N, C-alpha and C positions, 0 to 999 in steps of 0.2 A: 521225697514223696510228699504229695499234697495232703493237707489235713482232710479228714473225713467230714462230709456235710451231713448232719442229722436232720431229719424232719419226720413229721407224722403224715402218713398217707391214708386217707379215708377210703375204705373198700366199698363195694357196691351194696353191702349189707349194713353199712353204717358204722362198722367197727374200724378203728384206726390202728395201724401198725407203725411202729417206729423203725425207720431204716437209716443206715449210715452208708453213704456212697463215697467211693474213691475211684478216680480215674475216668477214662472214657474209652469207648470202643464196644466190643461185644458184651452184652449184658450177662453177667454171671450172678445169679441169685444164690446167696449162701445162708444155710440154715444151721443154727447152733445146736449143741447137745443139751443134755439135762435129763429129763425136762425140768423147767424152772430156772434155767440160766438165761443168758442173753448173748448178743453179738460179740461181747468182749472176749468170749472164748476163742473167737477166730480173728478178731480185729484188735490190734493192727498187724498181727502175725502174718496174715496172708496178703497184706497190702502190696508187697512187691509184684504180685501178679498184675496189678494195675499198670505196671510199667511195660508189659508185653502185649497190651492190646485189649485188656478187659475193663469194663465198667463194673466194678465190684459193688454189689448191692447186698450189704449185710442186713439181715432181718432179725428183729426181735419178734419171735413168733407170738401169735395171739395170746393175750393175757400175761405176757412175760416182758421183762426188761422195761423199756420205755413205752411199750405198747399199751393200749387201753385195756384195763382190767375187765374181765368177764367172769361169769359163774364158772368155776373150774369143772363142774359137772357137765357143762356144754362142750368141753374140749375132748376131741378124739384125734387120732392120727389122721383120719380122713378129713376132718375139719382143717387141720394144718396143711394137708396136701391141697385142698380146695383153695386155701388162702394164697397159695403160690400163683394160681391162675387169676384170682381176684386182684392180687398185687400187679401182675403183669398187665392186666387190663387198665388198672388205675394209672400205671406208668406209661401206658400206650406203647408197650414193647411189641414190636413186630416179630421178634424172635428172642430167645434167651436160652441159657443153659442153667442147670441146677446142680449145686454142690451142697451135699449134706454131710455133716460129721456126727458120728455117734447117734443120739436120738434123732438128730437132723438127717442122718443117713437113712434111718428107718422111715421117716416121713418121705424122703426122696424116693425110696423104693416103692412106697405106696403110691406116690405120684406117677412113677413110671408104669406101675401095674394098672392103675385105675384111670389115669388121665393121659399121660404120654405126650403132653404138649410141649415139653422142653425139647430142644434140638439134641442135647447131649446131657448125660448124667455122670456126676462123680460121686461115688459112694465111698466115703472115708470112714473106716472103722465102723462098719455097719453089721447088720444081722437080719436074717429073714425068718427067724424062729425065736419067739420069746422064751419058750421052754428050754431050748438049747442054750440060749444066752444065760438064763438063770442057773442052769447046771454048770456051765463053764465058770461063772463067777464063783459059785460055791466051791468048785474044785480048785480054782486058782487061789482062793483065799487060803486054803489048807496047805498050798505049796509055797506061799509067799515067804520071801526072805528079806529082812531078818524075821525069824519066827516070832520074836518078841512083839512085833507089830500086828500079828494076825488078829488078835482079839480086838484091837482098836479098829481095824478095818472092818471086821465082821459087824461090830456094833454100829459103825457108820451106815452100813447097808440096812441093818435091821431098824435103824431109827427113821429111815425115809418115810414110811407110811404115816408116821405120827408127827412129822415136823410141822410146826405152826408159826414160827417166828423167823425173821431174817437172821438173827443171831444163831439160832439153832441150825439153820441151813448152812451158814458159814462154817460153823463148827463141824458139821457133817463133811463138808468139802475139804476142810483142813485135815481131818482125820483120814479121809478116803484118798486124797490126792496121791500119796506115794504109790498106791495100787495102780494108778494110771500112767506112771512113768517107768521107763526102763531102769533108770537110776536116779537117785536124788542128788544130782549134780548141778551144774550151772543152769541148765535149761529149767530144771525143776524150781530152783530158787528164783530165777528171773520171772517165771510165770506166777508163782505163789506170792511174790512180793508186789506184783503189779495187778492187784485185784480191784477192778472197777465194776464188777458185776452188780447188776440190780437183781437181787434174788427174788423169786416168787415161790415161797414155801407152799402155798396152797396148791400150786400146779404140780409140784413134785409129789406132795402127799396124795393127790388124786390119782396120779398115774402109778405111783408105787403100790397103792392099795389094789390096783387093777391090772397088775402084771405088765405095766408099761404099755398097755394097749392090747395085750393078748393077741399077737400076730403070728400066724403060721402060714407062710407064703412060699415055702421051698418048692412045692409041687406046682406053683403057678408062675414061677419066674421065667419059664421057657416062653411065655407069651410076650415078654418084653422085647420090643423090636428096635428101640432106639439105641444108639451107641452109648456104651457105658464103660467108664474107668472105675475099677475097684482097687482101692489102695488101703494098705494096712501096715501097721508095725509088726515085725516078726514076733515080738514078745507081748503083744496086746493081750491083757488078761480079762478084759471086759467083753469086747467083741473080738473074739480070737481069730487067729489066722484061719482056722478051720471054717469059721462062719463066712469069711471073705472068700475062701476057696469054694465054698458051697454056692455062693452067689455067682461067682465066675463060671463055675461048671454048668450052671443052669441057664445063664443068659448068653445066648449065642452071639459070638463075635466080640464079647467083652474082653477087656485087657485087665490082667491082675498085676499090680506092682506091690512088692513086699519091701518095706523100708527097713533096712538093718539098723541095729542099735536104737530101736524105738519101740515103744509100747502103744498105748492108746492115744497119746498126744504127739503124733508124728509131726505136726506143723510147728510144734515147739521144740522138740528134741532134734529133729533133722529137717529143718525148713528148706535147705537147698535141695536135698534129695527129693523131698515131696514136690516142691514147686517145679523142679526140673522135669519130674514125671508128668505133672499136670500140663506144663507148657508143651512138652513133646507130644503128648497125646492130642491136645487141641490143635497143634500144628499139623499132625498127621491127619486130623479130621478136616483140615483146611479152614479152620475157624479163625486162627490167628497166624501171624508171620513168624519169623525166626528169631525175634529179638530175645536177648538174654534178660532175665529178671534182674531188677535192682537188688543190691546186697541188703540183707537185713541189718537192722541197727544192732 
């Protein structure tokens, strides 16, 4: 697999976003989770999709990662969604698909609802209700095993609104990450040992103080008309299976794929199952051919 090419792309409002590109073919814009993380949450883990006909465009969303810093108070889910179209214009893309994971999936849902300019959408571990998401997290913390880690995980969530330094953000993620994995096995160790994230604590604090954007879209999802793949880990404790089922039930013609033996980080825990599902769906959509993805390292 070729190395990713990183560069800054200036948008038409003067703000620059950092992108990392791998492969050639159909443009697939990928949005990371967080908020306050960057494209390393998805790259290089999803790079094998470049081998089946995708131009992978990993984005550090506005104010995060290697992108230009802005006033966190200016950031909203809608701004991030608008940036997708700004980036597509800057890259002169005639067509593109949008893949969002976790908070990036929420942004992608907003894009599908309010803009709808992507040809296809992949919603990976997403949610359409911030209230339901918060209730799910609270409930799942109380159920987490081993029980001895519950207080540690609860403290990590509680610390988010007041995070102010990169070191504090890294500590939050270290404490919280077991919550996002089905088990703390090889996939967990591989991901946690390879941390190249450029953290943006001010962005996390801003959104954590404001309910991660305060979105309640369940009753509006039926207006989405573009093809949508909804994918989730069966044991996702953050954006639960129920939240993905909710999206699937409301978006006509969508496809729901549940990845077994995985939680929130499906692309790390079960990369082949996830990428097979993505490849098959895009093949069925007529976007790419039948090539098998390259094996992950």
